[in-house]
N, C-alpha and C positions, 0 to 999 in steps of 0.2 A: 442609521447615520454613523454608525461607530462599526465597523467590521472587525477589528481586532478586539472590542469589548465583548461583543455580542453574539460574534460568529465562530464555531470551531469545524474542525474535520470529526466527523463522529467517532472516529478511531482515538482521538486524543482524551475524551472525557469518559467517566464512568457509564459503562453502557446502559447500566441498571437506572441512570438518570436519563434517558432517553424518554420522553414521555410517549410518544409514538410507539405501538406494540408490535415491533417490526419484526416480530419472531413467530405471528401468528396468521400468517399468510394474507398479511395486508387486509383483513376482515374488522378489525378493531383499534381504536387508539384511545390512550387513556390521557386526561388533563391533569396529572399529579405529578408530572415530571417537570424538570427544568429545560430541558434540550429538545427541541423538535425539529424534526425534517426539513430541510431549507431549500427553496431552488435559486439558486446563484450562476445560473447560466452554465458555463464551462465550454470544452471543447466541441466540433461539431460532431455530432451523434444523433441518429434520427431514431425514433418508435419508443425506445426505452433506454434510462441509465444517467450519466452523471447526477446520480445520487450519492451524494457524499458529506455535504454541509450539513449542520444543525444550528439552530438558533436559539438563544437565550428567550424563552417565552413563559418563563415560571408565572404562577397564576394570572394567565393571560397577561401578561408584560404590565401588569398594574404599578409595580415598583418604579417603572421608568418613563410613564407617561409625563411626569411633568420636568423630567431632563430637559435638556436645552439642545436643540437639533434631533431629538429622537422624535418619530412619527410613526403612526399606524397608517395603513392604507387598505381601503376596503376588508376592515376586521372580520365582520361578518362572514366573509368569503374564505376564509383561512380553512383549510385540512376539507374542502372540499374536491370531488374527482374533477381532472381537467387536463388540459394540456400547456405544457411550458415549453420554453425556447431560450436560446441563449441572445440577448439583447444586442450584445457586440457579436459579430459575424465576421465570416472572412470574406462576404459577399454571396455566401449560400449558405440560407437559413436550413435549420433542422429543427423539426417539432418532436416531442417527446411525450409519454403517455405518463400522468402522474394517478396513481390511485387516490384513494382519501388519505389524508393523514400529512398534507404538506403546506408550509406557509410560503408562500411566493415572496419575490423581492424585486428590486428595481431591477437587476441584472439579469435575473429570471422570472418574468412575467408569467401571467397563467389565462388561459381560455377557458371558460366553461360554460356550460348548457346543457338544457334540459333534455333535449333531444340531437340527436345526430353528431356527438361529440366527436366519434371514431370516422364518421363520413367526413366532417371538418379535416380532421387531422389527415385523412388520405390526400385531401385537396392541397393542404398546407404543405404536405413532404414531397407534392407532383410538381413537375416541371411547370405547370400553369402557375401554381402559385410564386415559383422563383423568378420566371419571365415578367410578372405584373409587377414583382416587387421592384424589379429590376428598373421598371419604366415610373414607379409612383415614388420610390426615395432609393436614387442608387447612390446610398451611404452604407458604411458597414455597420449602422444601427437598424436593428429590427425593431421598430417603435410598435406600441399598441396602434399607433395611427395608421401606420401601415397595414398591419394586419387586417384592421377592420376597413380599410379601402377596398379589398378583396372581395369581386364579386362572387355570389354562391349560386349555382344551379344544383338544386337536390333533384338527382334522378330517380324517382321512386321504383322503376323497373331492374336498376341495377344497385341499389343500394344495398340491398341484402348481401351480395357477391363481394361488394367494395368493404364493407364491414368484416365479413369474413377473413380478407386478405390482409386487414389492418391488425385483427387478432393473432393473426398466423406471424405477421411482423414483428408484434410486441413481444409476442412468446420467444421468439428466436432472438431477439436482441436482449431480452431479457434474461436469456439462459446463457449467453455470450457475455453478460456484465457480470452475473454470478460465479461465473468460473474463473473471477480474480478474486484474491483475498480481500480487496480494497472495497469489496461492495460486504454490505451487511447484511445481507443473503448468503454469503458464499459458505458453502457447506463441507467440501473437501477437494485438495487439489485433483484436477482432472486425470493428472499422472499416477496417483496413488490406489493402484487395484493391477490385479495380475502379480506376475511374477519376472516378467521382461519387458525393462523400459523401453527397448526400442518398438517391441510390438505393440505396446500401451500406448507410444507416440504417434506410431503408424495410422493406430484407428484413430486417435483423436486429431490428426492432421485430415483423415478422411472424413470425419465429423464436421470438423469447421469449415472446410470446402464446400460440403452438402448444404449447410446451412447458409453458406455464403452466396452459393450461388440460386438457392431456393430464395433468399431474401431479394436478389439481385432482380430475379423472375418477376417475382410479387411486385416490386416496384416498378418493373416496366408495366405489367398488364394493367396497373393503375393509371399509369401514364398514358397508357392507350385509352383507357377509358375516358379520360377526361379531356385529352386531347381532342376526343371525336366527339365529348360533350360541347365542349367551347369551339368547336368548328374551325381547328387550327392545326390540321392535319397537313395542310401547306406550308406550316410554319416551324412546327416542331416535330422530332422524332422521338420514340418512347424510349428509347437505349440510355442507360445509367451507366456512366463512367464507374470502374471498379474503385476509383480512390473516391467515390461517394456513396460507397457500401460500407456503411459505418459500424461492421462488426469486425473481430480480429481473425484472422487465418492463423493457424499453429505456426509459432516459429522455434525451432529447436533450440537454439541459445536464451530465448528469452523464457520458455516455458520449463526449461531445466533452473536457469535462475531462480525463476519464480517457485519450482519445486525447494530448491534449498531453503527458501525463504518460510514456506510452509512447514518443513522439517524444523526447522528452528524454533517455529511457534509451536510444534509439538513437544519438544525440548523445553521451552518455557512454562507450558501450560496453557497456552493460549488456545490449543485446538488439543483433541482429543483421538485416539485411534480407534477408540470404540464408540464413541459418538460423533455426530456430525454437526458441522455449524461452529459457532464461537461458544466456546466453553469460559474461558476466563477473561474480562477486561474490567475488572474493578467489582469490588463488593467482597464478599465472604468467600474465601478459597476453600473448595471442596476437593481433597485427595480422592475420593470414592469415584470420581468420575474418567478416569484414565486407566482402570482396568488394572492389569499385572504391569504395566508400562512404569518405568522407575525414571520420573521426569526429575529435573532438577529442583532440589528443596527451597531454594530462594530465589531463582529466576536469575542467577547469576552465572554465567560460563566463561572462563577465559579461554584465549585464543593465543599461541604459540606460534613462533615462526618455524620451530622444529616439531616433527611431529609424533616422537616417542613419548609425549606427556598424556597419560591417562585421562586426564579429565579435560584434553583440548578439545574445544569446538568440533574440529575437524574428526576426531576418534569418536567423538559421541553422534555425529551424523552418519558415520559409517556403520555404527552397531545398531542405526536404527532402519537403514537402509536395507541392513541384512535381516533385520526385524520385519520389515513389510514386504519384501521380496523374495526372501529366504536365502540359504545359505549359499544354494548350489548354484544360484545364476547371480551371484554377488562380483564375480569377475567381469561379467560381459555388461550389467549394470554401472560399475564405476566406470569402466571405459567409456561406456556412452556417455555418461556425466561430464567425464574429462574431454572427450574430444568436443563434447557441446560447449564448453567452457576454456575452448583453445590450447590443447593441450601441448607442450613443446617437446621436442626430440628427446631432451634428456632428462624428462620427468616420468617420475611414474603416475599412474591416475590417481594415488593419494595425495601425491605432494600438488598435481594442479589444483584439486580441490582447498588443498591447505592454503596455497598462494591466492585462489581467490577467495577466500575468508578472509585473508590478511590485508589484501590491497584493494578490492574491489566489491564486495559483498556489502559494507555501508555506504559507499556512493550509489550503490544499486537502490537500497533502501531508502534513501533520503530522497531519492528521486521519484519513485514508485509513490512514498507517501506525502509528497509535496511539501517537502522539507518540514513535515512535522514529525519525524521518525519515533515509531515504538518500542523500538530496540535500541537501545543508545549504547555507543562504543567509548568506554575510558581507553585512553591510549596516554603514555608516558612522551611518543614523540615518533620523530622519522626514524629512530635507531631501530624500533620495536623492542623496546625493553621490556615493557608490559602492555599488554591489552587484554580486556575484558568484555563481554556483551553482557546488559541489563534488561529485563523487562519492565519498562515503566510503570503497567498496571502491578506489578509486583514490589515495586520500590516500598521501601519505607526508612526512618530516620534509622535504623541499625544497619542500612544496605552497605555504606560506604565501610563501616567498620569491619563488615564481615568481608570485606573486598580485602580490604587491608590485613588484617589477620589470617583469613584463611586462603589467601591467593599471593599476593604483593609479597608479604614478608617471605614465606617459602619460596618465592622465585626468585628473588634477590638472592637468599642464601644460596640458592642452587648456582645461579649464575656467578658467585664467588667461588665456589668450589669448583666449577667449570674454569674459571680463568686463573685458578690454582693450578688445577691438572695440567692445563695447556702451559703455563709458565715450567712447571717441571717436565713437562715432554719435550719443550725446546730445548733445554739444558742438557736432554741426553740422546738429543737425534742425531742424524747425518744433518746435511747442507741442504738439503732438497726437502727433505721432511720438516725441517727448522723453518724453511720460508713458507711453507702451507701453514703450519701452525702458527706460527707469527699473524697470518692472515686473521686465522681465525680468532686468534687471542685479540687483535685489533676490534674486529667486530664486537664481541664478547664485552670487551672493556668499554666501548661505548655506550651497549646495553646495560651492561652493571650499573653505570653511573649516572645514565639517563633513568632507570628504575630506581635509582637511591633516590636522587632529586624529586623523582614524581611522588616518592614516597611521604615526603615532607610534606608536601601539597595535601595528598591523600590524607594523611594522617589529621592535619590540621581541619580538612573538611568534616573528617567522620567525627571530630570532637564537638561539631556545630549542631550535628544530628539533625539535620536539615529535613524539614517536612515539606511534601509537594501538596497543592490542591490541584486535581486534575481540571477542575472547571475553569482555573487559571490557563490553559493549552500549553503545548508543548513550548512554544517560542518564551514564554515567560518562565517556566520552569528551567528549560535548558540552558537560560542566561544564567541563573544560580549556581552554575556549577563551573562558569567561563571567567576566563582574567582573574584567576585567584593569585593574590599576592602575599607572599610572607617573607619574612627575614630569616637566615638561615643561621647556622652557630657561630658563624665567620662575620657576622654583620650584612652579607651581602642581600639585597634583594631579588628574589624567586617571582617571576611570574608565569603563571602556565593555566591551560585548559585542561579541566578532568577529562572532559569530552572532547572527542574530534569536533573541529568546528562546522558548522552547517553552511556550506556557502551558496 
């Protein structure tokens, strides 16, 4: 009854505190964790997916039973195999399979059965079900009572075939769900293989089209079975519109952006090039799991508007692209990435990547992670005086001090030197060159003073040695670094966000 307090996205918390052993092929779950997989509905999606929430159920929720407004519903049925759906729909319901290990909620109810569970799932995802629901309950709420009212006819002669189709649909939908890093069963980005990104993407494009068409064909076959079984051949057709086939087709721009996110995860230590799956999201950090790859030592990477800086995030990603795909194909691979990101005529491919990382990556990240980002971007403001990216799960109370001493102070020194060089250049140049250098000086001047002011706030916060509790979630922890107020040496009030605000 209090989602903000009890429910998190799985990627916010320490992965080791999730009680369901979601790395063992879903065959076992344990009850000594704090967070457990939780059904809370979500967008339209059939067969499998929308598995991202976890709920605080420490020691079977004992400490919450006496809290006002807290309630359990059918507690003995938690963690059983079942079917779930989104209570609030867009007028077209979608039902998904849950293996053992989930707790259901009001917005994500459950249907459980000793027999015929997958047969029921086929019926519920068919046109028969949606047609009956539209008569019984023409609202946007798919309630338990609505589902309970659907008449069931068991066709023993085709039941085995129906279950085979359901199993195939679950497999296809699960494969699609797990191809994105917001799945806890994500192993490796689908474009990380081979040496030519265009060829790899074309193969992935073909695979997703094949899976999409197969799923659509399977759903139409199921529709035909049930339409005939219920005698509605004159009322309904088996055809399924593409918009109701709820798996993803390849999308070059989206897939390249997600590849960049994955590469940042490799740099931060979330993923490894020598092991599949999630490597670090809390607990004890193990450097031996990354092979010979040189990952960032503290999960801190600066982002500069110019490409020349050696420790720039852009340069680190470029090195990683060469390491994964090889030096020989680097030019065509970086060009493929840049074209997918919307390369401009006056840019090199590297500049396009740098522009994306400076201007658009973080907005994408916030959107993909549902306003609960796992990589946090520190920013001095609109003039790009200073930016750095940190990995939430590798943050500790010394992180801000490291950023201040290792990155911000050297950057303000560099900006001051650049400013002096520009001033000297203006004095000794011709009129045309002067105008160009004056424009550059004005930009660098704004960056310098913005970074200096930001440094005062960063230093103030660094000296507070702020600790985070991952169990509190991103919303609570993020707010600790926003709306910081200090008084500068002149007695003026400075109010700044250390992190780019989440909108």
